[in-house]
C-alpha positions in Angstrom: -0.1 -0.2 0.4 1.1 3.4 -0.6 1.6 6.1 1.8 1.0 9.2 0.2 0.9 12.0 3.4 1.6 11.9 7.6 0.9 14.8 9.5 0.6 15.4 13.3 -1.2 18.1 15.0 -0.2 18.7 18.6 -2.4 21.3 20.4 -2.8 21.3 24.6 -3.2 17.5 25.6 -3.8 16.2 22.6 -2.0 14.5 19.6 -4.1 14.3 16.1 -2.1 12.0 13.8 -3.5 11.9 9.9 -2.2 9.0 7.3 -3.2 9.4 3.1 -2.6 6.0 2.0 -3.6 4.6 -1.4 -4.9 0.8 -1.4 -5.2 -1.4 -3.8 -8.0 -4.0 -5.4 -5.6 -7.2 -3.3 -5.7 -4.5 -0.2 -9.6 -6.0 -0.2 -10.6 -7.0 3.9 -7.5 -6.3 5.1 -7.2 -5.5 8.1 -6.3 -1.5 9.5 -4.4 -1.0 12.2 -3.9 2.3 14.1 -2.1 2.3 18.0 -1.4 5.0 20.1 0.5 5.0 23.3 1.8 8.2 25.6 6.0 6.9 26.3 4.2 8.6 30.4 1.9 6.5 31.4 2.0 2.5 32.2 -0.2 0.6 29.4 -1.3 3.3 28.3 -2.0 1.9 24.4 -5.0 2.4 22.2 -5.7 0.5 19.6 -8.9 0.6 17.0 -8.7 -2.2 13.9 -11.1 -1.5 10.4 -11.3 -4.1 7.6 -10.6 -2.5 4.7 -13.3 -2.3 1.8 -12.0 -1.7 -1.5 -14.4 -0.8 -4.0 -12.8 0.5 -7.7 -14.9 2.8 -9.6 -12.1 3.8 -12.2 -12.3 1.0 -14.9 -16.0 0.8 -14.5 -16.0 4.6 -16.0 -13.4 3.5 -18.5 -15.9 0.7 -20.3 -18.7 2.9 -19.8 -17.1 6.0 -21.9 -15.5 4.1 -23.8 
């Protein structure tokens, strides 16, 4: 999977991270996991996993436009 951009924003007591990626059809059904932790706090790791649902409309549009 190609990673396009990553940014972190820190404001007060909060950090927001944004990751832009370019998945391909072969990534359909793959898990995408986000993990966060605070090294100053014991057992602070949080984690959430989502299953990628990749749909590709480009091939469909290309066949209509021919």
